[in-house]
C-alpha positions in Angstrom: 34.5 75.0 4.8 32.6 72.4 5.9 33.3 71.5 9.6 32.4 68.1 12.4 33.2 69.1 16.0 34.5 66.5 17.8 31.6 63.9 19.6 34.1 63.6 22.4 34.9 66.7 22.8 38.1 67.1 22.5 39.4 70.9 20.1 42.1 69.0 18.5 39.8 66.4 17.0 37.0 66.6 14.6 37.2 66.5 10.8 36.9 69.1 8.0 36.7 69.6 4.4 38.0 73.2 2.5 36.7 73.0 -0.7 37.1 75.7 -3.9 33.4 77.8 -4.3 34.0 76.8 -8.1 33.3 73.1 -7.7 29.2 72.8 -7.7 29.4 70.5 -4.3 26.6 70.0 -1.8 27.5 69.9 1.8 25.6 66.6 3.6 24.2 66.5 6.9 26.4 63.4 9.2 24.1 60.1 9.6 24.1 59.0 12.7 27.6 57.5 13.4 28.4 55.7 16.3 32.1 55.1 15.8 34.0 57.5 13.8 33.9 61.2 13.5 32.7 62.5 9.6 32.5 65.5 7.5 31.2 64.9 3.7 30.8 66.8 0.7 29.2 65.9 -2.8 31.0 67.2 -5.2 30.5 66.9 -9.3 33.0 67.5 -12.1 32.7 67.5 -15.9 32.2 63.6 -17.1 32.6 62.6 -14.0 29.9 60.7 -11.6 29.2 62.5 -8.1 31.6 61.5 -5.6 31.1 62.0 -2.2 34.3 63.3 -0.1 34.8 62.0 3.3 37.1 63.3 5.9 36.8 60.5 8.8 38.8 60.6 12.3 39.0 57.1 14.2 39.5 57.8 17.9 42.3 55.1 18.4 40.9 54.7 22.3 37.9 52.8 21.0 39.3 49.8 20.4 37.3 46.6 20.3 34.8 48.0 18.1 33.8 48.1 14.4 34.4 51.0 12.9 33.9 49.4 9.5 29.9 49.9 10.1 30.1 53.4 9.9 31.2 53.7 6.6 28.1 50.9 5.5 26.2 54.0 6.1 28.0 57.0 3.9 28.3 54.0 1.2 24.3 54.2 1.2 24.4 58.2 0.0 26.0 57.8 -3.2 27.5 55.1 -5.1 31.2 56.4 -5.8 33.1 57.2 -2.0 36.4 58.5 -1.0 36.7 58.7 2.8 40.2 59.5 4.0 41.3 60.2 6.7 43.0 59.4 10.8 41.7 56.1 10.8 44.6 54.6 13.6 44.3 51.7 11.0 47.6 49.5 11.3 49.0 46.6 8.6 51.6 45.0 7.3 49.8 45.6 3.5 50.5 49.5 3.4 54.2 49.0 4.9 53.2 49.2 9.0 55.0 46.9 11.4 52.6 45.5 12.9 49.1 44.9 12.2 46.3 45.7 14.6 42.6 45.5 15.2 41.3 48.6 13.1 43.6 47.5 9.6 41.9 44.0 9.5 39.4 45.5 9.8 39.3 47.8 6.8 41.2 45.2 4.6 38.1 42.7 5.2 35.8 45.7 5.0 37.8 46.8 1.7 37.7 43.5 0.0 33.7 42.8 0.7 32.8 45.3 -0.7 35.2 46.1 -3.8 36.8 48.9 -2.6 40.2 50.3 -2.7 42.5 51.3 0.0 45.7 54.5 -1.0 48.0 54.5 1.1 51.2 56.0 1.2 54.6 54.5 1.6 56.4 57.0 4.1 55.2 56.9 7.7 51.8 59.1 8.7 52.6 59.0 11.7 56.1 59.9 13.5 56.4 58.2 17.5 59.5 57.2 19.2 58.0 53.6 19.9 57.6 53.2 16.2 56.7 54.9 12.5 53.5 53.8 10.6 50.9 55.1 8.5 47.8 55.2 10.0 46.1 58.0 7.4 44.8 56.6 3.9 41.5 56.8 1.6 39.3 54.0 1.1 37.6 54.0 -2.3 34.8 52.4 -4.0 33.6 53.2 -7.5 35.6 55.6 -9.1 37.4 54.2 -12.3 40.9 56.0 -12.0 44.1 55.3 -10.8 44.8 56.8 -7.7 48.2 57.6 -5.4 48.9 58.7 -2.0 52.6 61.0 -1.4 53.0 61.7 2.8 54.5 65.6 2.9 57.4 66.5 4.9 55.5 69.9 5.2 54.8 70.0 9.1 56.4 70.1 12.0 54.3 67.9 13.9 54.9 64.2 14.3 51.5 63.4 12.3 52.3 64.1 8.6 49.6 65.7 5.5 49.1 63.2 2.8 48.6 64.0 -1.0 46.2 62.3 -3.0 46.6 62.4 -6.9 43.4 61.2 -9.3 44.3 60.5 -12.6 40.9 61.5 -14.4 43.0 62.4 -16.7 42.1 66.0 -16.8 44.9 68.4 -16.7 46.0 70.1 -14.2 45.7 74.0 -13.3 48.2 76.0 -14.0 49.2 79.0 -11.1 50.2 81.4 -14.4 48.2 83.8 -15.6 48.9 84.9 -19.3 48.7 88.6 -19.1 49.4 90.0 -23.4 50.5 93.5 -24.7 47.8 94.3 -26.9 50.5 97.2 -27.9 53.4 94.6 -28.7 51.2 92.6 -30.1 49.8 95.6 -32.5 53.5 96.2 -33.4 54.7 92.7 -34.2 51.8 92.0 -36.5 52.7 95.5 -38.3 56.0 94.5 -39.1 55.4 91.9 -40.6 55.3 91.5 -44.4 53.0 91.0 -46.3 52.5 90.0 -50.1 49.0 91.6 -51.9 47.1 88.5 -51.8 45.7 87.6 -55.0 43.8 83.8 -54.4 43.2 82.2 -57.9 41.4 79.3 -56.0 40.3 78.1 -53.1 43.3 76.2 -51.7 45.0 79.5 -52.0 42.4 81.2 -49.6 41.9 78.0 -47.3 46.6 78.4 -47.2 46.4 81.8 -46.9 43.8 81.6 -44.0 45.8 78.8 -42.4 49.0 81.3 -42.0 47.2 84.4 -41.0 45.7 82.0 -38.6 49.0 80.9 -37.2 50.4 84.7 -37.2 48.4 85.7 -35.0 48.6 83.3 -32.3 52.9 84.2 -32.9 52.1 87.0 -32.6 49.6 86.8 -29.3 52.2 84.5 -27.5 55.3 86.3 -28.2 53.9 89.9 -27.5 52.6 88.9 -23.7 53.9 87.1 -20.5 53.4 84.8 -17.7 52.2 85.9 -14.2 51.8 83.4 -11.3 48.9 83.1 -8.8 51.0 82.3 -5.9 53.2 84.2 -4.7 55.8 82.5 -1.8 55.4 84.6 0.7 58.9 82.7 2.3 62.2 82.7 0.7 64.0 80.3 -0.6 66.3 80.3 2.6 63.5 80.1 5.5 61.6 77.5 3.4 65.1 75.2 3.4 64.9 75.7 6.9 61.9 74.7 8.3 62.6 71.8 6.1 65.3 70.9 8.2 63.7 72.2 11.4 60.3 69.3 11.0 63.6 66.6 9.7 64.9 67.3 13.8 61.6 67.4 15.1 60.7 64.0 13.8 64.7 62.5 14.5 63.8 63.8 18.2 60.1 61.9 17.8 62.3 58.6 17.2 65.3 59.1 19.1 64.3 61.3 22.4 68.0 62.0 22.8 68.7 65.3 24.5 71.4 66.2 22.1 68.3 64.7 19.1 66.3 67.8 21.3 68.9 70.5 21.2 69.3 70.3 17.8 65.8 70.6 16.8 65.0 74.2 20.0 68.3 75.7 18.1 66.6 74.9 14.1 63.2 76.2 15.6 64.5 79.4 16.7 66.9 80.3 13.4 63.1 81.2 11.0 62.0 83.7 13.4 65.5 85.3 13.4 66.3 85.3 9.6 63.3 88.3 8.8 65.5 90.6 11.5 68.2 89.8 9.6 66.6 90.4 6.4 65.2 93.9 7.5 
């Protein structure tokens, strides 16, 4: 993981990027940025140009600045750029009720530089005044379809966003196939085999194809799939956490005492469930 502490010295602020070790990448030092906070990593994928992934945070207090000037410095590092984070930019183009100064800047900057703005449909920030989409991505020179989805997996007023880059490569399967070689051998031994007496090359080709298919079938039927990632919580607890997150977003919107009481009761349930299970 690569992180950059906040220049404002707020512990809750700052940016970070978590990337797998198996992906070839290089951490880049930040240029001298005036407004936004950022962490940059250039990643190399097979059959794709290098992409500069940038995690950014635009503080909401600096309302009368042109924060996109910092993006021009980030552009200079690499042609393909994926800048994502909390930009505190509101615009009606991504389903906000109003357009703010940062939102206008971001739209104008994207139009001038040939970039696209990938924003989710649902709000990423819940507030008692209004819900809004302020977490998004600015994408440039990446020739793939990109979609964004708000994840309702946290009780915070800020929700995470998942971006999907459709590069055509198969998604990683969180399972591993474990063969049972004893069953594999038994399966092949139990198959009826006739004496093979080829008369021409076509007979040989057909026998090779038949035997190959038989081996593949024996391999598939003698093993089993094992999950590499196991959920440490039960389905009951996950459902309770989802309900708690929903109630907290409702309370953020209404600030009603009854909604607060419902939230307090929901927050106690996940901690009591493991005790009952034991």
